[in-house]
C-alpha positions as CSV (number, residue, x, y, z in Angstrom):
1,M,42.5,130.8,48.3
2,G,43.8,127.6,46.7
3,S,40.6,125.8,47.6
4,G,38.6,128.6,45.8
5,I,40.7,128.0,42.7
6,V,40.1,124.3,42.9
7,M,36.3,124.9,43.2
8,F,36.4,127.2,40.1
9,E,38.3,124.6,38.1
10,Q,35.7,122.0,39.0
11,A,32.9,124.3,38.2
12,L,34.4,124.9,34.7
13,D,34.7,121.2,34.1
14,L,31.2,120.3,35.3
15,V,29.4,123.6,34.3
16,D,28.1,123.8,37.8
17,F,26.8,127.1,39.0
18,T,26.8,126.2,42.8
19,S,30.6,125.5,42.6
20,V,31.1,129.0,41.1
21,I,29.3,130.5,44.1
22,G,31.2,128.2,46.5
23,G,34.5,129.1,44.8
24,S,33.7,132.9,45.0
25,A,32.8,132.5,48.7
26,S,36.0,130.6,49.3
27,L,38.1,133.2,47.6
28,V,36.5,136.0,49.6
29,I,37.0,134.1,52.9
30,G,40.6,133.4,51.9
31,A,41.3,137.1,51.3
32,A,39.4,138.1,54.5
33,V,41.7,135.8,56.4
34,L,45.0,136.5,54.5
35,I,44.9,140.3,54.8
36,P,44.5,140.5,58.6
37,A,47.0,137.7,59.1
38,A,49.6,139.8,57.2
39,V,48.8,142.8,59.3
40,F,49.0,140.8,62.5
41,L,52.3,139.3,61.4
42,G,53.8,142.8,61.0
43,V,52.4,143.9,64.4
44,G,53.8,140.8,66.0
45,V,57.3,141.3,64.6
46,S,57.4,144.9,65.7
47,R,56.2,143.9,69.2
48,D,59.0,141.3,69.3
49,R,61.5,144.0,68.6
50,K,60.1,146.2,71.4
51,V,60.2,143.3,73.8
52,R,63.8,142.5,72.9
53,T,64.8,146.1,73.6
54,L,63.0,146.0,77.0
55,L,64.6,142.6,77.9
56,T,68.0,143.9,77.0
57,A,67.5,147.0,79.3
58,W,66.1,144.7,82.0
59,G,69.1,142.4,81.8
60,A,71.5,145.3,82.0
61,L,70.0,146.5,85.3
62,A,71.3,143.7,87.5
63,R,72.2,140.0,87.2
64,D,71.1,137.4,89.7
65,P,72.9,134.2,88.8
66,E,70.7,132.0,91.0
67,R,67.4,133.3,89.7
68,D,68.5,133.5,86.1
69,R,69.7,129.8,86.0
70,R,66.5,128.6,84.3
71,L,66.7,131.3,81.7
72,R,70.3,130.5,80.9
73,M,69.5,126.8,80.1
74,P,69.8,126.1,76.3
75,G,66.9,123.7,76.2
76,T,64.2,126.2,75.4
77,S,66.2,127.8,72.5
78,L,67.2,124.4,71.2
79,A,63.7,123.0,71.2
80,W,62.4,126.2,69.6
81,L,65.0,126.0,66.9
82,L,64.5,122.3,66.2
83,L,60.8,122.6,65.9
84,S,61.2,125.6,63.6
85,F,63.7,123.6,61.5
86,A,61.3,120.6,61.2
87,L,58.4,122.9,60.2
88,G,60.6,124.7,57.7
89,A,61.7,121.4,56.2
90,V,58.1,120.3,55.8
91,G,57.1,123.7,54.3
92,L,60.0,123.7,51.9
93,A,59.3,120.1,50.9
94,L,55.7,121.0,50.1
95,C,56.8,124.0,48.1
96,I,59.3,122.0,46.0
97,I,57.9,118.4,45.9
98,G,54.2,119.4,45.4
99,P,54.7,121.2,42.1
100,A,57.4,118.9,40.9
101,S,55.3,115.8,41.4
102,A,52.1,117.2,39.7
103,R,51.1,115.4,36.6
104,P,49.3,117.2,33.8
105,G,45.7,116.1,33.6
106,R,45.7,114.6,37.1
107,E,46.5,117.5,39.4
108,T,45.0,120.9,38.7
109,Y,46.6,124.3,39.0
110,G,44.4,125.0,42.0
111,L,45.7,122.0,43.9
112,V,49.3,122.9,43.2
113,A,48.6,126.5,44.4
114,L,46.9,125.1,47.5
115,V,49.9,122.9,48.3
116,M,52.4,125.6,47.6
117,G,50.4,128.1,49.7
118,V,50.4,125.8,52.7
119,G,54.1,125.1,52.3
120,M,54.9,128.8,52.0
121,V,53.0,129.6,55.2
122,A,54.8,126.8,57.1
123,W,58.2,127.8,55.7
124,L,57.7,131.5,56.6
125,T,56.4,130.6,60.1
126,A,59.5,128.4,60.6
127,L,61.8,131.2,59.5
128,I,60.2,133.6,62.0
129,G,60.5,130.9,64.8
130,A,64.2,130.2,64.0
131,V,65.1,133.9,64.0
132,T,63.3,134.4,67.3
133,A,65.0,131.3,68.8
134,L,68.4,132.5,67.8
135,A,67.7,136.0,69.0
136,H,66.6,134.6,72.4
137,R,69.8,132.5,72.7
138,R,71.9,135.5,71.7
139,W,70.2,137.6,74.4
140,V,70.8,134.9,77.0
141,V,74.4,134.6,76.2
142,G,75.0,138.3,75.9
143,V,72.9,139.6,78.8
144,L,72.4,136.9,81.4
145,M,75.8,135.2,81.1
146,G,77.5,138.6,81.2
147,T,79.5,138.4,78.0
148,G,78.1,141.6,76.5
149,T,74.9,143.4,75.8
150,G,73.2,140.8,73.7
151,A,73.7,142.9,70.6
152,G,77.0,141.4,69.5
153,T,78.4,137.9,69.0
154,G,78.8,137.4,72.7
155,T,82.6,137.3,72.6
156,G,83.4,140.9,73.3
157,T,85.7,141.3,70.4
158,E,85.2,142.1,66.7
159,A,87.5,140.7,64.1
160,G,90.0,139.6,66.7
161,R,90.6,143.0,68.2
162,S,90.0,144.1,71.8
163,P,86.7,145.8,72.5
164,A,88.4,149.2,73.1
165,V,90.0,149.1,69.7
166,A,86.9,147.7,67.9
167,R,84.8,150.6,68.9
168,G,85.2,153.7,71.0
169,P,83.7,154.3,74.3
170,E,79.9,154.5,74.3
171,P,78.3,157.9,75.0
172,A,76.3,158.2,78.1
173,R,72.6,157.8,77.4
174,P,69.7,157.8,79.7
175,P,68.2,154.3,80.1
176,F,65.4,153.2,77.7
177,T,66.3,155.7,75.0
178,R,66.3,154.5,71.5
179,A,69.2,155.9,69.6
180,G,68.6,154.5,66.2
181,G,67.6,151.5,64.1
182,P,68.7,147.9,64.5
183,G,72.3,147.4,65.1
184,H,72.8,151.1,65.9
185,R,75.4,151.6,68.6
């Protein structure tokens, strides 16, 4: 979409009809790519939540310490988190430094919008990756290492109280039954 704005600005400066057509085509293609990407992002996030629920149920079935050893290693979560952090830093830098370094007359509004758009996509992708990495590690600590269900902090206590005092006994539910929204116990 930013490249379409840049093409429109160039067309206005040069009074060029072909750049207007190219800018219009670029804006249409940008919208045609942006709208499905937002839909797929929502579908992907909801699918991740379903997978997390299934993994938690799977981990509660039975633990096999020997077979789960590779899953318990922190390397995967750490690499995932560090790559997300690096991508987020680049995206945030583009969103802040790009507009701050723009000089009137040299950089156009379209170029600033293009840089900020790329930075925002990188930053949001990094946030999703970091949340997924932390959720994965939380699941590993809670379910595979046997410190809880993966839904809490992994310590088994809340605010320094024993688990029996922190919350009452859980009602018996059939497996794979969803009882409420996120965090519902």
